[in-house]
C-alpha positions as CSV (number, residue, x, y, z in Angstrom):
1,M,54.0,122.5,94.9
2,V,56.4,119.6,94.6
3,T,59.1,122.0,93.6
4,D,58.4,124.2,96.7
5,N,58.5,121.2,99.0
6,R,61.8,120.1,97.5
7,L,63.3,123.6,97.9
8,L,62.1,123.7,101.5
9,R,63.7,120.3,102.1
10,I,67.0,121.5,100.6
11,K,66.9,124.6,102.8
12,E,66.2,122.5,105.9
13,L,69.1,120.2,105.1
14,H,71.4,123.2,104.5
15,Q,70.5,124.7,107.8
16,N,70.9,121.4,109.7
17,R,74.2,120.5,108.1
18,S,77.1,119.7,110.4
19,K,79.4,122.8,110.8
20,S,82.9,121.5,111.0
21,L,85.4,124.0,112.6
22,F,88.3,122.0,111.2
23,L,86.9,122.3,107.6
24,R,86.5,126.1,108.0
25,I,90.0,126.5,109.3
26,S,91.4,124.3,106.5
27,L,89.5,126.4,103.9
28,G,90.8,129.6,105.5
29,I,94.4,128.3,105.4
30,F,94.0,127.2,101.8
31,V,92.7,130.7,100.8
32,V,95.5,132.5,102.7
33,S,98.2,130.2,101.2
34,L,96.8,130.7,97.7
35,A,96.8,134.5,98.1
36,W,100.4,134.4,99.5
37,A,101.6,132.2,96.6
38,W,100.0,134.6,94.1
39,S,101.5,137.7,95.7
40,A,105.0,136.0,96.0
41,G,104.8,135.2,92.3
42,T,104.0,138.8,91.6
43,L,106.9,140.1,93.7
44,H,109.4,137.9,91.8
45,E,108.0,138.5,88.4
46,S,110.4,141.4,87.7
47,L,113.5,139.2,88.3
48,V,112.9,137.2,85.1
49,T,111.0,139.0,82.3
50,K,108.7,137.3,79.9
51,E,111.2,137.8,77.1
52,K,113.9,136.2,79.1
53,R,111.7,133.2,79.9
54,S,110.9,132.8,76.3
55,E,114.5,133.0,75.4
56,N,115.5,130.4,78.0
57,L,112.7,128.1,76.8
58,D,113.9,128.3,73.2
59,K,117.5,127.5,74.3
60,F,116.3,124.6,76.3
61,I,114.2,123.1,73.5
62,E,117.1,123.5,71.2
63,K,119.6,121.9,73.5
64,I,117.5,118.9,74.5
65,I,117.9,117.6,71.0
66,P,120.9,115.3,70.9
67,D,124.0,116.9,69.5
68,P,124.4,114.4,66.6
69,T,120.8,115.0,65.5
70,R,121.3,118.8,65.6
71,E,124.2,118.4,63.3
72,T,122.7,115.9,60.8
73,G,119.0,116.3,61.3
74,Q,118.6,112.5,61.6
75,W,117.5,111.0,64.9
76,I,119.1,107.6,64.0
77,D,122.5,109.2,64.2
78,S,122.0,109.8,67.9
79,M,121.7,106.1,68.7
80,P,125.5,105.5,69.1
81,W,125.6,108.7,71.3
82,I,122.8,107.4,73.5
83,T,124.5,104.0,73.7
84,G,127.7,105.7,74.8
85,L,125.9,107.5,77.6
86,L,124.4,104.3,78.9
87,T,127.8,102.5,78.9
88,D,130.7,104.9,78.9
89,G,128.6,107.6,80.5
90,Q,127.8,105.2,83.4
91,G,124.0,105.3,82.8
92,I,123.6,101.5,83.2
93,K,125.9,101.4,86.2
94,A,124.1,104.3,87.9
95,T,120.8,102.5,87.3
96,G,122.0,99.4,89.0
97,I,123.4,101.5,91.9
98,T,120.0,103.2,92.3
99,F,118.1,99.9,92.4
100,G,120.6,98.4,94.8
101,L,120.7,101.3,97.2
102,A,116.8,101.4,97.3
103,T,116.6,97.7,98.0
104,V,119.2,97.8,100.7
105,A,117.5,100.8,102.4
106,I,114.0,99.2,102.4
107,T,115.4,95.9,103.7
108,I,117.1,97.6,106.6
109,S,114.1,99.6,107.5
110,G,111.8,96.6,107.2
111,F,114.0,94.4,109.4
112,F,114.3,96.9,112.3
113,A,110.6,97.8,112.1
114,L,109.7,94.1,112.3
115,L,111.8,93.8,115.5
116,L,109.8,96.5,117.2
117,L,106.3,95.4,116.1
118,P,105.7,93.1,119.2
119,V,106.3,96.0,121.5
120,S,104.9,98.9,119.5
121,A,101.3,97.5,118.9
122,R,98.9,98.8,121.6
123,N,97.2,95.5,122.1
124,F,100.5,93.6,122.2
125,G,103.1,95.8,123.8
126,N,101.7,96.0,127.3
127,Q,101.5,93.9,130.5
128,R,98.4,92.2,129.2
129,P,99.2,91.3,125.5
130,L,95.9,90.5,123.7
131,G,94.2,90.6,127.1
132,I,96.2,87.7,128.6
133,N,97.3,88.6,132.1
134,Q,101.0,88.0,132.6
135,G,101.3,89.2,136.2
136,N,100.5,92.2,138.3
137,N,104.0,93.5,138.8
138,I,103.8,97.4,138.8
139,L,107.4,97.9,137.7
140,K,106.9,95.4,134.8
141,S,103.7,97.2,133.8
142,F,105.5,100.5,133.8
143,Y,108.4,99.0,131.8
144,W,106.1,97.7,129.0
145,L,104.2,101.0,128.9
146,A,107.5,102.9,128.5
147,I,108.7,100.5,125.8
148,N,105.5,100.8,123.9
149,K,105.4,104.6,124.0
150,L,109.0,105.0,123.2
151,S,108.8,102.7,120.2
152,R,105.7,104.6,118.9
153,I,107.4,107.9,119.4
154,L,110.4,106.6,117.5
155,F,108.2,105.6,114.6
156,L,106.5,109.0,114.6
157,F,109.8,110.9,114.8
158,T,111.6,109.0,112.0
159,R,108.7,109.1,109.6
160,S,108.3,112.9,110.3
161,L,111.9,113.5,109.0
162,P,111.9,114.0,105.1
163,E,114.5,111.9,103.3
164,Y,115.9,115.1,101.8
165,V,116.5,116.7,105.2
166,L,118.1,113.5,106.5
167,G,120.2,113.4,103.4
168,F,121.6,116.9,103.9
169,L,122.3,116.2,107.5
170,L,124.1,112.9,106.9
171,I,126.1,114.2,103.9
172,S,127.6,116.8,106.2
173,I,128.8,114.0,108.5
174,L,129.6,111.2,106.1
175,G,130.4,113.1,102.9
176,P,129.1,112.0,99.5
177,D,128.9,108.3,100.5
178,P,126.3,105.8,99.3
179,W,125.4,105.1,102.9
180,V,124.0,108.6,103.1
181,L,121.3,107.7,100.7
182,V,120.7,104.3,102.2
183,L,120.4,105.7,105.8
184,A,118.2,108.6,104.7
185,L,115.7,106.3,103.0
186,A,116.0,103.6,105.7
187,I,115.3,105.9,108.7
188,H,112.3,107.5,107.1
189,N,110.8,104.3,105.9
190,F,111.5,102.6,109.2
191,G,108.9,104.9,110.8
192,I,106.4,104.3,108.0
193,L,106.7,100.5,108.0
194,G,106.6,100.5,111.8
195,R,103.4,102.5,111.9
196,L,101.7,100.3,109.2
197,G,102.9,97.1,110.8
198,S,101.7,98.2,114.2
199,E,98.2,98.9,112.9
200,L,98.2,95.6,111.1
201,V,98.8,93.8,114.4
202,E,96.3,95.9,116.3
203,N,93.5,95.3,113.7
204,G,94.2,91.5,113.3
205,A,92.1,88.7,114.8
206,N,95.2,87.2,116.5
207,E,93.3,84.3,118.0
208,S,96.2,81.8,117.6
209,A,98.5,84.2,119.3
210,R,96.0,84.7,122.2
211,I,95.8,80.9,122.7
212,M,99.6,80.6,122.6
213,L,100.0,83.4,125.2
214,A,97.4,81.8,127.4
215,Q,99.4,78.6,127.4
216,G,102.5,80.3,128.6
217,G,104.1,81.3,125.3
218,G,106.4,84.2,125.1
219,R,105.6,87.6,123.5
220,Y,108.1,87.3,120.6
221,S,107.6,83.6,120.0
222,S,103.8,84.1,119.8
223,F,104.4,87.0,117.4
224,L,106.8,85.1,115.1
225,S,104.9,81.8,115.1
226,T,101.3,83.1,114.7
227,I,100.8,86.8,114.0
228,L,103.7,87.2,111.5
229,P,102.7,84.2,109.3
230,D,99.0,85.4,109.3
231,S,100.0,88.9,108.4
232,F,103.0,88.2,106.2
233,N,101.3,88.8,102.8
234,R,99.9,92.1,103.9
235,M,103.3,93.2,105.3
236,L,104.9,92.3,102.0
237,V,102.4,94.5,100.3
238,Y,103.5,97.4,102.4
239,F,107.1,96.5,101.9
240,F,107.0,96.5,98.1
241,Y,104.9,99.7,98.1
242,R,107.6,101.5,100.0
243,W,110.4,99.8,97.9
244,E,108.8,101.4,94.9
245,T,108.9,104.7,96.6
246,C,112.5,104.2,97.6
247,I,113.5,103.7,94.0
248,R,111.9,107.0,93.1
249,E,113.4,108.9,96.0
250,S,116.9,107.4,95.5
251,T,116.9,108.8,92.0
252,V,116.2,112.3,93.4
253,L,118.5,112.0,96.4
254,G,121.4,111.3,94.0
255,M,121.4,115.0,93.3
256,L,123.1,115.5,96.7
257,G,126.3,114.3,95.2
258,I,125.9,110.5,95.7
259,V,126.8,108.5,92.7
260,S,123.5,107.4,91.3
261,L,121.2,108.4,88.5
262,G,120.3,111.6,90.2
263,Y,124.0,112.6,90.4
264,L,124.4,112.1,86.6
265,I,121.2,114.3,86.0
266,N,122.6,117.0,88.3
267,D,126.0,116.9,86.6
268,A,124.5,117.2,83.2
269,K,122.4,120.1,84.3
270,A,125.4,121.9,85.8
271,G,127.2,121.6,82.5
272,R,124.0,122.8,80.7
273,D,124.1,119.5,78.7
274,F,120.3,119.4,78.4
275,D,120.4,116.6,75.8
276,R,122.4,114.4,78.2
277,M,120.3,115.4,81.1
278,L,117.1,114.4,79.2
279,V,118.5,110.9,78.5
280,F,119.2,110.3,82.2
281,I,115.8,111.7,83.2
282,L,114.1,109.3,80.8
283,L,116.2,106.5,82.2
284,G,115.2,107.5,85.7
285,A,111.5,107.5,84.6
286,L,112.1,104.0,83.2
287,I,113.5,102.8,86.5
288,V,110.6,104.2,88.5
289,M,108.1,102.6,86.1
290,T,109.9,99.3,86.2
291,G,109.9,99.4,90.0
292,D,106.2,100.3,89.9
293,I,105.3,97.4,87.6
294,I,107.3,94.9,89.7
295,S,105.7,96.2,92.9
296,S,102.2,96.1,91.5
297,L,102.6,92.6,90.1
298,V,103.9,91.3,93.5
299,R,101.3,93.1,95.5
300,R,98.5,91.8,93.2
301,E,99.8,88.3,93.5
302,L,99.9,88.6,97.3
303,R,96.3,89.8,97.4
304,I,95.2,86.9,95.2
305,T,97.1,84.4,97.4
306,R,95.6,85.9,100.6
307,S,92.0,85.8,99.2
308,T,92.3,82.1,98.2
């Protein structure tokens, strides 16, 4: 009897469950995409046979072993070769360039995103910032509405452009210049940091800023003297999270021909020097892990500071 009541209850809950159209459409898109991917793989299967794949894998496994080790059979003999790649092979130099370009890019994007925060936040970038009336001028109201919408559209547009697409576009204009990588990362992360910062301002208490505005304080002066200090730790958390991402992306974007670690990886791949390529890939992984550790430690310290 208890089991029957439980089954009836389950059936009733199943019949009364919310029927989400979005969920059904998403499931349909997933099934269609899965079927298409499977069929595409079947269509291209004849281009590379299983025997050829096995042969390529054997060659790859053989060539990722450092050349000195292949000759002597001793891994210790490869240490001078690896040291040479890091020094004469520009591995250490490329690592420093990768770190530097990522840091410059996130600094530029953070600076310009910060400049627009007082006008991009919905509760701050209008004629009545934080509900404080600053006049009933219609033209001024339209001006602040336009500035707010344009800044938010700018954030949306820039974060919608993938770094790789920006890199390809910029390299056709500037050539293989380090600024291509910096600008590609800076433009994309400008939109992300702007969006995160705007939401931070909108969701904050902002009582000190409201009092300052009510006493006749300016919009930017209120933001810089009250909202920014109160939200500074959280903004730094976002900043270091995106910095960590920039380090990873700058390694990959180097394959566009910009002298960084990605460039060395691509160069080794083009020469089919898989052993050299593996060393640079592992060095890139070490860079990303180092950036992740630094970012995590800083963000954890900032959270602890904010909670005390």
